[in-house]
C-alpha positions as CSV (number, residue, x, y, z in Angstrom):
1,M,24.4,-3.1,-8.2
2,S,24.5,-5.9,-10.7
3,A,24.5,-6.4,-14.5
4,Q,21.8,-8.7,-15.9
5,D,20.7,-9.1,-19.5
6,G,23.1,-6.3,-20.5
7,Q,21.3,-3.8,-18.2
8,R,22.5,-2.4,-14.9
9,T,19.9,-2.7,-12.2
10,R,19.9,-1.7,-8.5
11,V,18.3,-3.5,-5.6
12,R,18.0,-1.5,-2.4
13,V,18.4,-3.6,0.7
14,E,18.1,-2.4,4.2
15,H,18.2,-4.2,7.5
16,G,15.3,-3.5,9.9
17,D,15.1,-3.4,13.7
18,K,11.4,-4.4,14.2
19,R,10.2,-7.8,15.3
20,V,8.3,-9.1,12.3
21,R,5.9,-12.1,12.3
22,A,3.8,-13.8,9.7
23,Y,0.9,-16.1,10.4
24,L,-1.0,-18.7,8.4
25,D,-4.2,-20.4,9.8
26,G,-3.2,-19.2,13.3
27,H,0.3,-20.7,13.2
28,V,3.6,-18.8,13.1
29,V,5.2,-19.0,9.7
30,A,8.1,-16.7,10.5
31,D,9.3,-14.7,13.6
32,T,12.4,-12.6,13.2
33,L,14.2,-9.8,14.8
34,R,16.3,-9.4,11.7
35,P,13.9,-8.5,8.9
36,V,15.3,-7.2,5.7
37,L,13.5,-4.6,3.6
38,V,14.0,-5.0,-0.1
39,W,12.8,-2.3,-2.6
40,E,11.6,-4.3,-5.5
41,G,10.6,-1.3,-7.5
42,T,10.5,2.5,-7.1
43,H,7.9,2.4,-4.3
44,F,7.1,-1.2,-3.6
45,L,9.0,-3.0,-0.9
46,A,8.8,-6.5,0.7
47,Y,10.1,-8.2,3.8
48,Y,12.7,-10.9,3.3
49,I,13.2,-13.2,6.3
50,P,16.4,-15.0,7.3
51,V,15.8,-18.7,6.6
52,E,16.7,-19.6,10.2
53,D,13.7,-17.5,11.4
54,V,11.2,-19.4,9.2
55,R,9.3,-21.8,11.4
56,A,7.1,-23.4,8.7
57,E,8.3,-26.2,6.4
58,L,9.4,-25.0,3.0
59,V,8.9,-27.6,0.3
60,E,10.5,-26.8,-3.0
61,S,7.8,-26.6,-5.8
62,G,9.8,-25.5,-8.8
63,P,11.4,-22.5,-10.5
64,G,10.0,-19.1,-9.7
65,R,9.8,-16.0,-11.8
66,R,13.3,-14.7,-12.8
67,S,14.1,-11.1,-11.7
68,P,16.5,-9.0,-13.8
69,S,18.1,-7.7,-10.6
70,R,17.7,-10.5,-8.1
71,G,18.4,-13.5,-10.4
72,E,16.8,-16.9,-10.7
73,A,14.1,-17.7,-8.1
74,T,13.1,-21.1,-6.5
75,S,9.5,-21.4,-5.3
76,Y,8.4,-23.2,-2.2
77,T,5.1,-24.4,-0.7
78,V,4.7,-23.2,2.9
79,R,3.4,-26.0,5.3
80,V,2.5,-25.3,8.9
81,G,0.0,-26.9,11.3
82,G,-1.7,-29.0,8.6
83,T,-2.2,-26.0,6.3
84,E,-0.2,-25.3,3.2
85,A,0.1,-22.3,0.9
86,K,1.4,-23.3,-2.6
87,D,4.2,-21.3,-4.1
88,A,3.9,-18.8,-1.1
89,A,7.7,-18.5,-0.7
90,I,10.6,-17.8,-2.9
91,R,14.4,-17.8,-2.5
92,Y,17.2,-16.4,-4.6
93,L,19.8,-19.0,-3.8
94,D,22.4,-17.8,-6.3
95,S,21.3,-14.1,-6.4
96,P,23.9,-11.6,-7.7
97,V,22.8,-9.6,-4.6
98,E,24.7,-11.6,-2.0
99,E,22.6,-10.4,0.9
100,L,19.5,-12.1,-0.6
101,R,20.9,-15.6,-0.7
102,G,20.1,-16.6,2.8
103,L,16.7,-15.0,2.9
104,V,13.1,-16.1,2.2
105,R,10.5,-13.9,0.7
106,L,7.0,-14.8,1.8
107,D,4.1,-13.8,-0.4
108,W,2.3,-11.1,1.7
109,D,-1.2,-12.0,0.5
110,A,-0.7,-15.7,1.0
111,M,-0.3,-15.1,4.7
112,D,-3.3,-14.5,7.0
113,A,-1.6,-11.8,9.1
114,W,1.6,-9.8,9.5
115,F,2.8,-8.0,12.6
116,E,5.4,-5.4,13.2
117,E,6.1,-5.8,16.9
118,D,2.5,-6.3,18.2
119,Q,0.7,-4.1,15.7
120,E,-0.9,-5.7,12.7
121,V,0.1,-4.2,9.3
122,F,-1.8,-4.4,6.1
123,V,-1.3,-4.4,2.3
124,H,2.6,-4.3,2.4
125,P,5.4,-3.3,4.7
126,R,5.5,0.4,5.6
127,S,8.6,2.2,4.4
128,P,10.6,4.1,7.0
129,Y,10.9,6.9,4.5
130,H,7.2,7.3,3.7
131,R,5.5,10.0,5.4
132,V,1.8,11.1,5.7
133,E,1.1,14.6,7.1
134,I,-2.4,15.9,7.6
135,L,-2.9,19.6,8.1
136,P,-6.1,21.6,8.8
137,S,-6.5,24.5,6.5
138,S,-8.7,27.6,5.9
139,R,-8.1,27.6,2.2
140,H,-11.2,27.5,0.0
141,V,-11.6,24.3,-2.0
142,R,-14.2,23.7,-4.7
143,V,-14.6,20.5,-6.7
144,E,-16.3,20.4,-10.1
145,V,-17.3,17.4,-12.1
146,D,-18.4,18.1,-15.7
147,G,-18.9,21.8,-14.7
148,V,-21.1,20.9,-11.7
149,T,-19.9,21.9,-8.2
150,V,-19.9,18.7,-6.2
151,A,-18.1,19.9,-3.1
152,E,-17.1,23.3,-1.6
153,S,-15.4,23.9,1.8
154,G,-13.5,26.5,3.7
155,S,-12.2,24.0,6.2
156,P,-10.4,21.2,4.3
157,R,-7.7,18.9,5.7
158,M,-4.8,18.7,3.3
159,L,-3.0,15.3,3.2
160,F,0.6,15.4,2.0
161,E,2.0,11.9,1.3
162,T,5.4,11.0,0.0
163,G,5.4,10.6,-3.7
164,L,1.7,11.5,-4.2
165,P,-0.2,14.7,-5.1
166,V,-1.7,16.6,-2.2
167,R,-5.2,15.3,-1.4
168,Y,-8.0,17.6,-0.1
169,Y,-10.3,15.9,2.5
170,L,-13.6,17.6,3.0
171,P,-16.5,17.2,5.5
172,K,-19.4,15.3,4.1
173,T,-21.7,18.2,5.0
174,H,-19.8,20.2,2.4
175,V,-20.3,17.6,-0.3
176,R,-23.3,17.1,-2.6
177,M,-23.9,13.6,-1.3
178,D,-27.1,13.4,-3.4
179,L,-24.8,13.3,-6.5
180,L,-22.7,10.4,-5.0
181,E,-23.5,6.7,-5.5
182,H,-21.8,4.3,-3.1
183,T,-20.0,1.4,-4.6
184,D,-18.6,-2.0,-3.5
185,T,-15.1,-0.9,-4.2
186,A,-12.6,-1.0,-1.3
187,T,-8.8,-0.4,-1.2
188,G,-6.2,-0.8,1.5
189,C,-3.3,1.5,2.4
190,P,-0.7,0.5,5.1
191,Y,-0.6,4.1,6.3
192,K,-4.3,5.1,6.2
193,G,-6.4,1.9,6.4
194,T,-9.3,0.7,4.3
195,A,-11.1,3.1,2.0
196,E,-14.7,3.0,0.7
197,Y,-15.7,4.6,-2.6
198,W,-18.4,6.5,-4.4
199,S,-19.2,7.3,-8.0
200,V,-20.4,10.7,-9.1
201,R,-23.4,11.1,-11.4
202,T,-23.8,14.2,-13.4
203,G,-26.8,14.0,-15.8
204,D,-26.6,10.7,-17.6
205,T,-22.8,10.3,-17.0
206,V,-21.4,8.2,-14.1
207,H,-17.8,8.8,-13.0
208,R,-17.0,5.6,-11.2
209,D,-15.0,5.5,-8.0
210,I,-13.6,9.0,-8.1
211,V,-14.5,9.7,-4.4
212,W,-13.3,7.9,-1.3
213,S,-13.3,8.1,2.5
214,Y,-11.6,6.3,5.3
215,P,-14.4,5.7,7.9
216,T,-12.0,4.1,10.5
217,P,-8.4,5.0,9.5
218,L,-5.3,3.8,11.2
219,P,-4.3,5.8,14.3
220,E,-1.7,7.9,12.5
221,S,-4.3,9.1,10.0
222,R,-7.2,9.6,12.3
223,D,-7.6,13.3,11.3
224,I,-9.2,12.2,8.0
225,A,-11.8,9.9,9.6
226,G,-15.1,10.2,7.8
227,L,-13.9,13.0,5.5
228,V,-14.2,12.7,1.7
229,S,-11.6,13.2,-1.0
230,F,-11.7,13.3,-4.8
231,Y,-9.2,12.1,-7.4
232,N,-7.3,15.2,-8.4
233,E,-6.6,13.4,-11.7
234,K,-10.3,13.0,-12.6
235,V,-12.0,16.2,-11.4
236,D,-11.4,20.0,-11.4
237,I,-10.3,21.3,-8.1
238,Y,-10.1,25.1,-7.4
239,V,-8.1,26.3,-4.4
240,D,-8.7,29.9,-3.5
241,G,-10.3,30.3,-6.9
242,V,-7.3,28.9,-8.8
243,L,-7.8,25.8,-10.9
244,Q,-5.2,23.2,-10.0
245,A,-3.4,21.3,-12.7
246,R,-4.4,17.6,-12.8
247,P,-1.5,15.4,-11.7
């Protein structure tokens, strides 16, 4: 814990055991058996790599954004194999958090690929304390949008995910797909994979991107493959006839 700008802030730092590698244009930027997980917010975390395990050239490019908890940052351009990524790395050389001083933070999106052991990971590092549990259920779930029943099922799969409201995944055959309009929106989740989205049209009103599905989820979430879920926050969901409070 450190005091900055008159406020006390906390940085959670945890040493990992996985082999972590980052690639850029097919070249290894970093390869470490000593990754450090740093929680940079309540839920968001990043990998910090010991500077000795960075194989790319780091060229100082100026000051980075100051963090109230981590201190002053220095930005670096990453150069490897004739390719460079500007400002793709930062270091906190004089951080009040001593453990960070010998580490490099690589920008996740600036790299082409990240691996934990030999499995590629997406979006951001996976927290060892984040859990996704998918359970089959015989509870009756009905979804309304503007008073119109859009989905109804007696065989949902209920997805419980750390820090998030329960999500109800329903077979497409139990959904009024004629009311859904597929969009170009896609989002990624390090625990579930890449989702596709639909909007719901009721009369002249279009509720954009309130429905999603994971057509090819990651192995640990395969039980929701092809099923459809609705944002609890934006629709009315009845479970066994009881209207659920919107999160």
